All heavy atoms as a GROMACS GRO file, in nm:
protein
  578
    1MET      N    1   0.979  -0.327   2.414
    1MET     CA    2   0.932  -0.333   2.277
    1MET      C    3   0.813  -0.429   2.274
    1MET      O    4   0.812  -0.534   2.326
    1MET     CB    5   1.044  -0.383   2.182
    1MET     CG    6   1.004  -0.403   2.047
    1MET     SD    7   1.016  -0.239   1.962
    1MET     CE    8   1.000  -0.287   1.796
    2ASN      N    9   0.708  -0.383   2.204
    2ASN     CA   10   0.588  -0.464   2.186
    2ASN      C   11   0.619  -0.580   2.095
    2ASN      O   12   0.685  -0.555   1.991
    2ASN     CB   13   0.475  -0.372   2.137
    2ASN     CG   14   0.339  -0.428   2.139
    2ASN    OD1   15   0.328  -0.554   2.164
    2ASN    ND2   16   0.246  -0.358   2.118
    3THR      N   17   0.562  -0.697   2.115
    3THR     CA   18   0.580  -0.805   2.016
    3THR      C   19   0.452  -0.832   1.941
    3THR      O   20   0.448  -0.936   1.871
    3THR     CB   21   0.623  -0.937   2.100
    3THR    OG1   22   0.525  -0.967   2.192
    3THR    CG2   23   0.751  -0.912   2.162
    4GLU      N   24   0.351  -0.754   1.956
    4GLU     CA   25   0.229  -0.768   1.877
    4GLU      C   26   0.253  -0.741   1.732
    4GLU      O   27   0.339  -0.668   1.694
    4GLU     CB   28   0.119  -0.678   1.926
    4GLU     CG   29   0.072  -0.697   2.063
    4GLU     CD   30   0.002  -0.833   2.084
    4GLU    OE1   31  -0.087  -0.862   2.002
    4GLU    OE2   32   0.033  -0.902   2.180
    5LYS      N   33   0.178  -0.811   1.649
    5LYS     CA   34   0.187  -0.789   1.502
    5LYS      C   35   0.048  -0.756   1.453
    5LYS      O   36  -0.055  -0.789   1.510
    5LYS     CB   37   0.233  -0.924   1.430
    5LYS     CG   38   0.378  -0.951   1.464
    5LYS     CD   39   0.429  -1.064   1.388
    5LYS     CE   40   0.572  -1.096   1.432
    5LYS     NZ   41   0.669  -1.078   1.321
    6ARG      N   42   0.041  -0.679   1.340
    6ARG     CA   43  -0.081  -0.640   1.278
    6ARG      C   44  -0.077  -0.657   1.135
    6ARG      O   45   0.015  -0.627   1.067
    6ARG     CB   46  -0.107  -0.492   1.313
    6ARG     CG   47  -0.248  -0.447   1.262
    6ARG     CD   48  -0.262  -0.300   1.272
    6ARG     NE   49  -0.264  -0.264   1.418
    6ARG     CZ   50  -0.293  -0.144   1.459
    6ARG    NH1   51  -0.317  -0.041   1.379
    6ARG    NH2   52  -0.296  -0.109   1.592
    7GLU      N   53  -0.190  -0.713   1.080
    7GLU     CA   54  -0.205  -0.725   0.937
    7GLU      C   55  -0.260  -0.594   0.875
    7GLU      O   56  -0.355  -0.537   0.932
    7GLU     CB   57  -0.304  -0.841   0.903
    7GLU     CG   58  -0.318  -0.865   0.753
    7GLU     CD   59  -0.421  -0.972   0.720
    7GLU    OE1   60  -0.535  -0.960   0.749
    7GLU    OE2   61  -0.373  -1.074   0.671
    8VAL      N   62  -0.192  -0.544   0.778
    8VAL     CA   63  -0.224  -0.421   0.718
    8VAL      C   64  -0.229  -0.431   0.566
    8VAL      O   65  -0.169  -0.521   0.508
    8VAL     CB   66  -0.131  -0.308   0.757
    8VAL    CG1   67  -0.140  -0.271   0.907
    8VAL    CG2   68   0.013  -0.330   0.723
    9THR      N   69  -0.295  -0.339   0.503
    9THR     CA   70  -0.283  -0.324   0.356
    9THR      C   71  -0.209  -0.195   0.328
    9THR      O   72  -0.244  -0.088   0.382
    9THR     CB   73  -0.417  -0.312   0.292
    9THR    OG1   74  -0.504  -0.436   0.319
    9THR    CG2   75  -0.415  -0.292   0.135
   10VAL      N   76  -0.096  -0.210   0.255
   10VAL     CA   77  -0.011  -0.098   0.225
   10VAL      C   78  -0.035  -0.056   0.078
   10VAL      O   79  -0.028  -0.145  -0.014
   10VAL     CB   80   0.134  -0.131   0.242
   10VAL    CG1   81   0.218  -0.006   0.210
   10VAL    CG2   82   0.160  -0.177   0.390
   11ILE      N   83  -0.068   0.067   0.049
   11ILE     CA   84  -0.094   0.119  -0.083
   11ILE      C   85   0.026   0.207  -0.118
   11ILE      O   86   0.064   0.292  -0.036
   11ILE     CB   87  -0.226   0.204  -0.087
   11ILE    CG1   88  -0.340   0.121  -0.042
   11ILE    CG2   89  -0.251   0.257  -0.228
   11ILE    CD1   90  -0.475   0.191  -0.020
   12TYR      N   91   0.088   0.179  -0.234
   12TYR     CA   92   0.214   0.243  -0.267
   12TYR      C   93   0.245   0.254  -0.419
   12TYR      O   94   0.167   0.183  -0.499
   12TYR     CB   95   0.333   0.171  -0.201
   12TYR     CG   96   0.346   0.028  -0.248
   12TYR    CD1   97   0.423  -0.011  -0.359
   12TYR    CD2   98   0.270  -0.073  -0.186
   12TYR    CE1   99   0.435  -0.138  -0.404
   12TYR    CE2  100   0.287  -0.207  -0.230
   12TYR     CZ  101   0.365  -0.230  -0.336
   12TYR     OH  102   0.374  -0.361  -0.381
   13TYR      N  103   0.328   0.340  -0.449
   13TYR     CA  104   0.385   0.349  -0.584
   13TYR      C  105   0.528   0.295  -0.585
   13TYR      O  106   0.597   0.316  -0.486
   13TYR     CB  107   0.398   0.495  -0.634
   13TYR     CG  108   0.266   0.562  -0.664
   13TYR    CD1  109   0.211   0.651  -0.570
   13TYR    CD2  110   0.196   0.542  -0.780
   13TYR    CE1  111   0.089   0.717  -0.598
   13TYR    CE2  112   0.078   0.600  -0.807
   13TYR     CZ  113   0.022   0.689  -0.711
   13TYR     OH  114  -0.088   0.759  -0.745
   14HIS      N  115   0.569   0.224  -0.693
   14HIS     CA  116   0.710   0.198  -0.707
   14HIS      C  117   0.775   0.329  -0.759
   14HIS      O  118   0.710   0.403  -0.832
   14HIS     CB  119   0.732   0.090  -0.817
   14HIS     CG  120   0.709  -0.051  -0.762
   14HIS    ND1  121   0.788  -0.110  -0.668
   14HIS    CD2  122   0.610  -0.139  -0.779
   14HIS    CE1  123   0.752  -0.229  -0.637
   14HIS    NE2  124   0.634  -0.248  -0.701
   15GLU      N  125   0.898   0.351  -0.722
   15GLU     CA  126   0.967   0.470  -0.771
   15GLU      C  127   0.970   0.489  -0.914
   15GLU      O  128   0.966   0.602  -0.969
   15GLU     CB  129   1.106   0.481  -0.708
   15GLU     CG  130   1.111   0.504  -0.563
   15GLU     CD  131   1.253   0.503  -0.505
   15GLU    OE1  132   1.350   0.466  -0.578
   15GLU    OE2  133   1.261   0.550  -0.388
   16ALA      N  134   0.974   0.383  -0.994
   16ALA     CA  135   0.996   0.394  -1.138
   16ALA      C  136   0.866   0.385  -1.219
   16ALA      O  137   0.872   0.382  -1.338
   16ALA     CB  138   1.093   0.277  -1.186
   17SER      N  139   0.756   0.391  -1.145
   17SER     CA  140   0.629   0.378  -1.216
   17SER      C  141   0.517   0.459  -1.152
   17SER      O  142   0.527   0.487  -1.034
   17SER     CB  143   0.584   0.222  -1.210
   17SER     OG  144   0.447   0.202  -1.255
   18LEU      N  145   0.421   0.500  -1.227
   18LEU     CA  146   0.309   0.570  -1.173
   18LEU      C  147   0.185   0.477  -1.136
   18LEU      O  148   0.080   0.521  -1.096
   18LEU     CB  149   0.254   0.672  -1.277
   18LEU     CG  150   0.356   0.795  -1.293
   18LEU    CD1  151   0.304   0.890  -1.388
   18LEU    CD2  152   0.382   0.867  -1.165
   19GLU      N  153   0.205   0.348  -1.161
   19GLU     CA  154   0.100   0.253  -1.130
   19GLU      C  155   0.087   0.222  -0.976
   19GLU      O  156   0.188   0.213  -0.910
   19GLU     CB  157   0.138   0.116  -1.196
   19GLU     CG  158   0.027   0.013  -1.178
   19GLU     CD  159   0.066  -0.119  -1.246
   19GLU    OE1  160   0.174  -0.131  -1.313
   19GLU    OE2  161  -0.022  -0.209  -1.242
   20LEU      N  162  -0.032   0.237  -0.936
   20LEU     CA  163  -0.054   0.223  -0.788
   20LEU      C  164  -0.070   0.072  -0.752
   20LEU      O  165  -0.136  -0.001  -0.827
   20LEU     CB  166  -0.194   0.296  -0.759
   20LEU     CG  167  -0.226   0.317  -0.607
   20LEU    CD1  168  -0.122   0.412  -0.544
   20LEU    CD2  169  -0.361   0.380  -0.595
   21HIS      N  170  -0.010   0.034  -0.648
   21HIS     CA  171   0.003  -0.108  -0.605
   21HIS      C  172  -0.052  -0.112  -0.459
   21HIS      O  173  -0.060  -0.019  -0.394
   21HIS     CB  174   0.138  -0.167  -0.604
   21HIS     CG  175   0.205  -0.172  -0.746
   21HIS    ND1  176   0.192  -0.265  -0.830
   21HIS    CD2  177   0.278  -0.075  -0.806
   21HIS    CE1  178   0.261  -0.240  -0.940
   21HIS    NE2  179   0.310  -0.127  -0.928
   22HIS      N  180  -0.089  -0.241  -0.425
   22HIS     CA  181  -0.121  -0.267  -0.284
   22HIS      C  182  -0.080  -0.404  -0.239
   22HIS      O  183  -0.067  -0.488  -0.328
   22HIS     CB  184  -0.272  -0.237  -0.254
   22HIS     CG  185  -0.355  -0.355  -0.309
   22HIS    ND1  186  -0.386  -0.349  -0.444
   22HIS    CD2  187  -0.420  -0.451  -0.256
   22HIS    CE1  188  -0.466  -0.451  -0.466
   22HIS    NE2  189  -0.492  -0.516  -0.354
   23GLN      N  190  -0.055  -0.422  -0.110
   23GLN     CA  191  -0.005  -0.552  -0.064
   23GLN      C  192  -0.056  -0.563   0.080
   23GLN      O  193  -0.051  -0.475   0.156
   23GLN     CB  194   0.141  -0.558  -0.069
   23GLN     CG  195   0.196  -0.693  -0.024
   23GLN     CD  196   0.347  -0.705  -0.042
   23GLN    OE1  197   0.414  -0.628  -0.115
   23GLN    NE2  198   0.401  -0.802   0.017
   24VAL      N  199  -0.114  -0.689   0.110
   24VAL     CA  200  -0.158  -0.718   0.247
   24VAL      C  201  -0.026  -0.789   0.302
   24VAL      O  202   0.022  -0.885   0.258
   24VAL     CB  203  -0.276  -0.808   0.251
   24VAL    CG1  204  -0.323  -0.846   0.388
   24VAL    CG2  205  -0.391  -0.744   0.175
   25ILE      N  206   0.006  -0.732   0.424
   25ILE     CA  207   0.132  -0.782   0.487
   25ILE      C  208   0.116  -0.764   0.638
   25ILE      O  209   0.050  -0.681   0.685
   25ILE     CB  210   0.252  -0.713   0.428
   25ILE    CG1  211   0.390  -0.782   0.468
   25ILE    CG2  212   0.251  -0.565   0.460
   25ILE    CD1  213   0.503  -0.734   0.383
   26THR      N  214   0.196  -0.840   0.722
   26THR     CA  215   0.191  -0.829   0.865
   26THR      C  216   0.328  -0.768   0.909
   26THR      O  217   0.436  -0.818   0.867
   26THR     CB  218   0.181  -0.971   0.926
   26THR    OG1  219   0.054  -1.023   0.882
   26THR    CG2  220   0.168  -0.966   1.076
   27PHE      N  221   0.314  -0.668   0.991
   27PHE     CA  222   0.431  -0.600   1.044
   27PHE      C  223   0.415  -0.604   1.203
   27PHE      O  224   0.302  -0.601   1.255
   27PHE     CB  225   0.438  -0.451   0.996
   27PHE     CG  226   0.480  -0.443   0.853
   27PHE    CD1  227   0.385  -0.395   0.757
   27PHE    CD2  228   0.605  -0.478   0.814
   27PHE    CE1  229   0.426  -0.378   0.630
   27PHE    CE2  230   0.648  -0.467   0.684
   27PHE     CZ  231   0.547  -0.409   0.591
   28PRO      N  232   0.531  -0.584   1.275
   28PRO     CA  233   0.522  -0.571   1.416
   28PRO      C  234   0.466  -0.429   1.451
   28PRO      O  235   0.473  -0.337   1.369
   28PRO     CB  236   0.666  -0.587   1.463
   28PRO     CG  237   0.748  -0.558   1.343
   28PRO     CD  238   0.672  -0.597   1.221
   29GLU      N  239   0.410  -0.415   1.570
   29GLU     CA  240   0.364  -0.290   1.628
   29GLU      C  241   0.457  -0.234   1.731
   29GLU      O  242   0.514  -0.313   1.802
   29GLU     CB  243   0.228  -0.297   1.694
   29GLU     CG  244   0.116  -0.338   1.602
   29GLU     CD  245  -0.020  -0.339   1.678
   29GLU    OE1  246  -0.011  -0.361   1.804
   29GLU    OE2  247  -0.121  -0.330   1.625
   30ASN      N  248   0.465  -0.098   1.746
   30ASN     CA  249   0.548  -0.042   1.856
   30ASN      C  250   0.450  -0.033   1.978
   30ASN      O  251   0.329  -0.071   1.964
   30ASN     CB  252   0.604   0.093   1.817
   30ASN     CG  253   0.512   0.205   1.796
   30ASN    OD1  254   0.391   0.198   1.818
   30ASN    ND2  255   0.557   0.313   1.725
   31ASN      N  256   0.495   0.020   2.080
   31ASN     CA  257   0.416   0.024   2.208
   31ASN      C  258   0.293   0.115   2.196
   31ASN      O  259   0.199   0.110   2.271
   31ASN     CB  260   0.505   0.076   2.326
   31ASN     CG  261   0.599  -0.031   2.366
   31ASN    OD1  262   0.575  -0.150   2.351
   31ASN    ND2  263   0.718   0.010   2.418
   32GLN      N  264   0.297   0.213   2.097
   32GLN     CA  265   0.182   0.301   2.071
   32GLN      C  266   0.077   0.242   1.974
   32GLN      O  267  -0.017   0.305   1.943
   32GLN     CB  268   0.228   0.441   2.022
   32GLN     CG  269   0.306   0.522   2.122
   32GLN     CD  270   0.448   0.471   2.151
   32GLN    OE1  271   0.514   0.432   2.060
   32GLN    NE2  272   0.492   0.481   2.271
   33GLY      N  273   0.112   0.118   1.928
   33GLY     CA  274   0.012   0.050   1.831
   33GLY      C  275   0.034   0.083   1.684
   33GLY      O  276  -0.043   0.048   1.605
   34ARG      N  277   0.138   0.157   1.662
   34ARG     CA  278   0.166   0.194   1.514
   34ARG      C  279   0.256   0.078   1.452
   34ARG      O  280   0.351   0.024   1.517
   34ARG     CB  281   0.248   0.325   1.504
   34ARG     CG  282   0.164   0.441   1.543
   34ARG     CD  283   0.247   0.568   1.539
   34ARG     NE  284   0.306   0.586   1.404
   34ARG     CZ  285   0.273   0.681   1.323
   34ARG    NH1  286   0.182   0.771   1.362
   34ARG    NH2  287   0.330   0.698   1.205
   35VAL      N  288   0.228   0.037   1.331
   35VAL     CA  289   0.303  -0.064   1.269
   35VAL      C  290   0.440  -0.010   1.229
   35VAL      O  291   0.463   0.109   1.199
   35VAL     CB  292   0.237  -0.115   1.141
   35VAL    CG1  293   0.113  -0.185   1.176
   35VAL    CG2  294   0.213  -0.015   1.035
   36ILE      N  295   0.541  -0.104   1.236
   36ILE     CA  296   0.682  -0.067   1.199
   36ILE      C  297   0.709  -0.133   1.065
   36ILE      O  298   0.729  -0.252   1.054
   36ILE     CB  299   0.778  -0.120   1.307
   36ILE    CG1  300   0.734  -0.057   1.451
   36ILE    CG2  301   0.915  -0.089   1.272
   36ILE    CD1  302   0.814  -0.126   1.557
   37ILE      N  303   0.713  -0.053   0.960
   37ILE     CA  304   0.734  -0.100   0.823
   37ILE      C  305   0.881  -0.108   0.803
   37ILE      O  306   0.959  -0.003   0.825
   37ILE     CB  307   0.664  -0.006   0.720
   37ILE    CG1  308   0.521  -0.004   0.745
   37ILE    CG2  309   0.697  -0.058   0.578
   37ILE    CD1  310   0.443   0.094   0.662
   38SER      N  311   0.929  -0.225   0.772
   38SER     CA  312   1.076  -0.246   0.759
   38SER      C  313   1.135  -0.161   0.639
   38SER      O  314   1.067  -0.134   0.546
   38SER     CB  315   1.098  -0.399   0.726
   38SER     OG  316   1.046  -0.431   0.599
   39ASP      N  317   1.257  -0.127   0.659
   39ASP     CA  318   1.337  -0.060   0.550
   39ASP      C  319   1.335  -0.139   0.421
   39ASP      O  320   1.326  -0.085   0.312
   39ASP     CB  321   1.477  -0.022   0.597
   39ASP     CG  322   1.477   0.079   0.695
   39ASP    OD1  323   1.385   0.162   0.711
   39ASP    OD2  324   1.578   0.087   0.777
   40GLU      N  325   1.346  -0.272   0.430
   40GLU     CA  326   1.350  -0.359   0.320
   40GLU      C  327   1.222  -0.350   0.234
   40GLU      O  328   1.219  -0.335   0.112
   40GLU     CB  329   1.368  -0.499   0.363
   40GLU     CG  330   1.366  -0.603   0.243
   40GLU     CD  331   1.393  -0.741   0.300
   40GLU    OE1  332   1.417  -0.763   0.417
   40GLU    OE2  333   1.362  -0.832   0.218
   41PHE      N  334   1.104  -0.336   0.303
   41PHE     CA  335   0.976  -0.323   0.233
   41PHE      C  336   0.961  -0.186   0.170
   41PHE      O  337   0.918  -0.169   0.059
   41PHE     CB  338   0.858  -0.346   0.324
   41PHE     CG  339   0.728  -0.338   0.256
   41PHE    CD1  340   0.673  -0.448   0.190
   41PHE    CD2  341   0.650  -0.218   0.261
   41PHE    CE1  342   0.555  -0.437   0.122
   41PHE    CE2  343   0.532  -0.205   0.190
   41PHE     CZ  344   0.489  -0.318   0.121
   42ARG      N  345   1.013  -0.085   0.243
   42ARG     CA  346   0.997   0.057   0.200
   42ARG      C  347   1.090   0.086   0.074
   42ARG      O  348   1.058   0.177  -0.005
   42ARG     CB  349   1.048   0.150   0.304
   42ARG     CG  350   0.956   0.170   0.417
   42ARG     CD  351   1.014   0.262   0.519
   42ARG     NE  352   0.931   0.279   0.640
   42ARG     CZ  353   0.839   0.364   0.648
   42ARG    NH1  354   0.820   0.451   0.560
   42ARG    NH2  355   0.764   0.370   0.762
   43ARG      N  356   1.191   0.011   0.061
   43ARG     CA  357   1.297   0.034  -0.046
   43ARG      C  358   1.230   0.036  -0.186
   43ARG      O  359   1.161  -0.054  -0.223
   43ARG     CB  360   1.405  -0.057  -0.036
   43ARG     CG  361   1.533  -0.030  -0.125
   43ARG     CD  362   1.650  -0.115  -0.091
   43ARG     NE  363   1.690  -0.098   0.049
   43ARG     CZ  364   1.688  -0.203   0.141
   43ARG    NH1  365   1.650  -0.317   0.102
   43ARG    NH2  366   1.736  -0.184   0.260
   44GLY      N  367   1.243   0.154  -0.250
   44GLY     CA  368   1.197   0.161  -0.394
   44GLY      C  369   1.054   0.193  -0.400
   44GLY      O  370   0.990   0.194  -0.510
   45LYS      N  371   0.990   0.227  -0.285
   45LYS     CA  372   0.842   0.260  -0.288
   45LYS      C  373   0.814   0.395  -0.227
   45LYS      O  374   0.884   0.444  -0.135
   45LYS     CB  375   0.762   0.153  -0.206
   45LYS     CG  376   0.770   0.011  -0.250
   45LYS     CD  377   0.716  -0.080  -0.157
   45LYS     CE  378   0.724  -0.226  -0.196
   45LYS     NZ  379   0.846  -0.287  -0.161
   46SER      N  380   0.701   0.450  -0.273
   46SER     CA  381   0.647   0.573  -0.209
   46SER      C  382   0.517   0.527  -0.150
   46SER      O  383   0.420   0.496  -0.221
   46SER     CB  384   0.629   0.687  -0.306
   46SER     OG  385   0.750   0.738  -0.350
   47ILE      N  386   0.507   0.515  -0.017
   47ILE     CA  387   0.383   0.470   0.043
   47ILE      C  388   0.281   0.579   0.056
   47ILE      O  389   0.315   0.692   0.096
   47ILE     CB  390   0.414   0.416   0.190
   47ILE    CG1  391   0.508   0.288   0.172
   47ILE    CG2  392   0.296   0.377   0.262
   47ILE    CD1  393   0.559   0.235   0.302
   48VAL      N  394   0.166   0.546   0.008
   48VAL     CA  395   0.046   0.637   0.001
   48VAL      C  396  -0.040   0.621   0.131
   48VAL      O  397  -0.067   0.729   0.187
   48VAL     CB  398  -0.040   0.623  -0.118
   48VAL    CG1  399  -0.156   0.703  -0.111
   48VAL    CG2  400   0.046   0.644  -0.247
   49ALA      N  401  -0.066   0.498   0.174
   49ALA     CA  402  -0.154   0.480   0.278
   49ALA      C  403  -0.124   0.335   0.345
   49ALA      O  404  -0.077   0.248   0.275
   49ALA     CB  405  -0.296   0.480   0.245
   50VAL      N  406  -0.146   0.330   0.477
   50VAL     CA  407  -0.141   0.203   0.545
   50VAL      C  408  -0.277   0.186   0.616
   50VAL      O  409  -0.320   0.262   0.695
   50VAL     CB  410  -0.029   0.198   0.652
   50VAL    CG1  411  -0.026   0.071   0.727
   50VAL    CG2  412   0.103   0.232   0.592
   51CYS      N  413  -0.355   0.075   0.570
   51CYS     CA  414  -0.489   0.057   0.621
   51CYS      C  415  -0.487  -0.064   0.720
   51CYS      O  416  -0.418  -0.169   0.696
   51CYS     CB  417  -0.579   0.027   0.505
   51CYS     SG  418  -0.568   0.159   0.374
   52ASP      N  419  -0.574  -0.065   0.817
   52ASP     CA  420  -0.580  -0.168   0.912
   52ASP      C  421  -0.649  -0.288   0.858
   52ASP      O  422  -0.758  -0.277   0.792
   52ASP     CB  423  -0.662  -0.125   1.034
   52ASP     CG  424  -0.657  -0.227   1.147
   52ASP    OD1  425  -0.554  -0.304   1.160
   52ASP    OD2  426  -0.739  -0.228   1.238
   53GLY      N  427  -0.583  -0.409   0.856
   53GLY     CA  428  -0.643  -0.533   0.800
   53GLY      C  429  -0.636  -0.539   0.652
   53GLY      O  430  -0.576  -0.456   0.582
   54GLU      N  431  -0.704  -0.642   0.597
   54GLU     CA  432  -0.706  -0.665   0.455
   54GLU      C  433  -0.813  -0.574   0.393
   54GLU      O  434  -0.937  -0.582   0.434
   54GLU     CB  435  -0.733  -0.810   0.419
   54GLU     CG  436  -0.732  -0.840   0.276
   54GLU     CD  437  -0.740  -0.989   0.244
   54GLU    OE1  438  -0.724  -1.070   0.336
   54GLU    OE2  439  -0.762  -1.024   0.128
   55VAL      N  440  -0.781  -0.497   0.294
   55VAL     CA  441  -0.882  -0.405   0.233
   55VAL      C  442  -0.902  -0.453   0.095
   55VAL      O  443  -0.810  -0.484   0.018
   55VAL     CB  444  -0.817  -0.263   0.227
   55VAL    CG1  445  -0.914  -0.174   0.148
   55VAL    CG2  446  -0.800  -0.209   0.368
   56ASP      N  447  -1.032  -0.464   0.061
   56ASP     CA  448  -1.066  -0.504  -0.085
   56ASP      C  449  -1.073  -0.382  -0.172
   56ASP      O  450  -1.175  -0.307  -0.160
   56ASP     CB  451  -1.203  -0.583  -0.079
   56ASP     CG  452  -1.236  -0.639  -0.212
   56ASP    OD1  453  -1.151  -0.649  -0.297
   56ASP    OD2  454  -1.358  -0.678  -0.226
   57ILE      N  455  -0.973  -0.353  -0.247
   57ILE     CA  456  -0.968  -0.228  -0.330
   57ILE      C  457  -1.048  -0.260  -0.460
   57ILE      O  458  -1.006  -0.347  -0.534
   57ILE     CB  459  -0.825  -0.192  -0.353
   57ILE    CG1  460  -0.762  -0.152  -0.223
   57ILE    CG2  461  -0.821  -0.066  -0.454
   57ILE    CD1  462  -0.607  -0.117  -0.233
   58LEU      N  463  -1.149  -0.184  -0.483
   58LEU     CA  464  -1.235  -0.207  -0.596
   58LEU      C  465  -1.180  -0.138  -0.725
   58LEU      O  466  -1.180  -0.193  -0.840
   58LEU     CB  467  -1.379  -0.158  -0.580
   58LEU     CG  468  -1.452  -0.228  -0.459
   58LEU    CD1  469  -1.586  -0.168  -0.443
   58LEU    CD2  470  -1.461  -0.376  -0.478
   59ASN      N  471  -1.131  -0.020  -0.704
   59ASN     CA  472  -1.074   0.064  -0.820
   59ASN      C  473  -0.955   0.143  -0.759
   59ASN      O  474  -0.963   0.192  -0.653
   59ASN     CB  475  -1.178   0.158  -0.873
   59ASN     CG  476  -1.277   0.095  -0.962
   59ASN    OD1  477  -1.249   0.012  -1.042
   59ASN    ND2  478  -1.403   0.130  -0.944
   60LYS      N  479  -0.861   0.158  -0.850
   60LYS     CA  480  -0.742   0.245  -0.821
   60LYS      C  481  -0.728   0.350  -0.924
   60LYS      O  482  -0.782   0.328  -1.032
   60LYS     CB  483  -0.611   0.157  -0.812
   60LYS     CG  484  -0.614   0.054  -0.704
   60LYS     CD  485  -0.476  -0.020  -0.702
   60LYS     CE  486  -0.463  -0.087  -0.838
   60LYS     NZ  487  -0.396  -0.208  -0.840
   61VAL      N  488  -0.657   0.454  -0.899
   61VAL     CA  489  -0.624   0.554  -0.994
   61VAL      C  490  -0.563   0.488  -1.118
   61VAL      O  491  -0.468   0.413  -1.106
   61VAL     CB  492  -0.529   0.661  -0.948
   61VAL    CG1  493  -0.484   0.756  -1.047
   61VAL    CG2  494  -0.594   0.736  -0.829
   62GLY      N  495  -0.617   0.512  -1.234
   62GLY     CA  496  -0.567   0.461  -1.362
   62GLY      C  497  -0.630   0.335  -1.406
   62GLY      O  498  -0.609   0.291  -1.515
   63ASP      N  499  -0.714   0.266  -1.320
   63ASP     CA  500  -0.777   0.142  -1.358
   63ASP      C  501  -0.870   0.166  -1.480
   63ASP      O  502  -0.902   0.072  -1.556
   63ASP     CB  503  -0.852   0.076  -1.248
   63ASP     CG  504  -0.759   0.010  -1.144
   63ASP    OD1  505  -0.646  -0.003  -1.179
   63ASP    OD2  506  -0.813  -0.032  -1.034
   64ARG      N  507  -0.927   0.279  -1.487
   64ARG     CA  508  -1.033   0.307  -1.588
   64ARG      C  509  -0.995   0.403  -1.693
   64ARG      O  510  -1.073   0.458  -1.766
   64ARG     CB  511  -1.165   0.351  -1.528
   64ARG     CG  512  -1.223   0.243  -1.432
   64ARG     CD  513  -1.352   0.287  -1.388
   64ARG     NE  514  -1.412   0.176  -1.319
   64ARG     CZ  515  -1.542   0.167  -1.296
   64ARG    NH1  516  -1.624   0.259  -1.334
   64ARG    NH2  517  -1.594   0.066  -1.220
   65ILE      N  518  -0.865   0.421  -1.710
   65ILE     CA  519  -0.817   0.511  -1.819
   65ILE      C  520  -0.844   0.447  -1.952
   65ILE      O  521  -0.811   0.331  -1.977
   65ILE     CB  522  -0.670   0.540  -1.798
   65ILE    CG1  523  -0.644   0.611  -1.679
   65ILE    CG2  524  -0.609   0.612  -1.926
   65ILE    CD1  525  -0.499   0.645  -1.644
   66LEU      N  526  -0.910   0.522  -2.037
   66LEU     CA  527  -0.944   0.470  -2.173
   66LEU      C  528  -0.850   0.542  -2.277
   66LEU      O  529  -0.817   0.663  -2.258
   66LEU     CB  530  -1.087   0.497  -2.208
   66LEU     CG  531  -1.197   0.429  -2.119
   66LEU    CD1  532  -1.334   0.479  -2.157
   66LEU    CD2  533  -1.188   0.278  -2.134
   67SER      N  534  -0.835   0.484  -2.384
   67SER     CA  535  -0.768   0.546  -2.496
   67SER      C  536  -0.842   0.656  -2.547
   67SER      O  537  -0.972   0.657  -2.538
   67SER     CB  538  -0.745   0.445  -2.613
   67SER     OG  539  -0.705   0.513  -2.725
   68ILE      N  540  -0.785   0.769  -2.596
   68ILE     CA  541  -0.850   0.883  -2.648
   68ILE      C  542  -0.945   0.845  -2.758
   68ILE      O  543  -1.052   0.907  -2.784
   68ILE     CB  544  -0.751   0.995  -2.686
   68ILE    CG1  545  -0.822   1.128  -2.720
   68ILE    CG2  546  -0.681   0.951  -2.814
   68ILE    CD1  547  -0.875   1.197  -2.589
   69ASP      N  548  -0.919   0.733  -2.830
   69ASP     CA  549  -1.003   0.688  -2.944
   69ASP      C  550  -1.137   0.645  -2.891
   69ASP      O  551  -1.238   0.638  -2.968
   69ASP     CB  552  -0.940   0.575  -3.016
   69ASP     CG  553  -0.812   0.623  -3.080
   69ASP    OD1  554  -0.801   0.742  -3.119
   69ASP    OD2  555  -0.717   0.532  -3.097
   70PHE      N  556  -1.152   0.606  -2.767
   70PHE     CA  557  -1.281   0.560  -2.713
   70PHE      C  558  -1.361   0.661  -2.637
   70PHE      O  559  -1.469   0.632  -2.595
   70PHE     CB  560  -1.249   0.436  -2.620
   70PHE     CG  561  -1.189   0.323  -2.686
   70PHE    CD1  562  -1.058   0.280  -2.667
   70PHE    CD2  563  -1.262   0.243  -2.774
   70PHE    CE1  564  -1.002   0.178  -2.730
   70PHE    CE2  565  -1.211   0.130  -2.840
   70PHE     CZ  566  -1.085   0.098  -2.821
   71VAL      N  567  -1.311   0.781  -2.629
   71VAL     CA  568  -1.384   0.883  -2.565
   71VAL      C  569  -1.472   0.959  -2.659
   71VAL      O  570  -1.423   0.996  -2.766
   71VAL     CB  571  -1.287   0.991  -2.502
   71VAL    CG1  572  -1.361   1.101  -2.435
   71VAL    CG2  573  -1.200   0.916  -2.388
   72ALA      N  574  -1.599   0.971  -2.631
   72ALA     CA  575  -1.695   1.043  -2.723
   72ALA      C  576  -1.693   1.186  -2.724
   72ALA      O  577  -1.657   1.245  -2.628
   72ALA     CB  578  -1.839   0.998  -2.692
   0.00000   0.00000   0.00000
């Protein structure tokens, strides 16, 4: 078993919400270099993407939703 660790940004939804979240976290890698995301972290989430390193997310789905009153 490989003992290397990798910092990743995980983009996910919580099961009870449509709000998109992200978290920078370090996980161990397997021998093929893939991160091993713990069951504890996965619990209650639908993972959309796992990105290498810390990612600066500028906009996510829903960040710019305006009320219908403000749409011309």
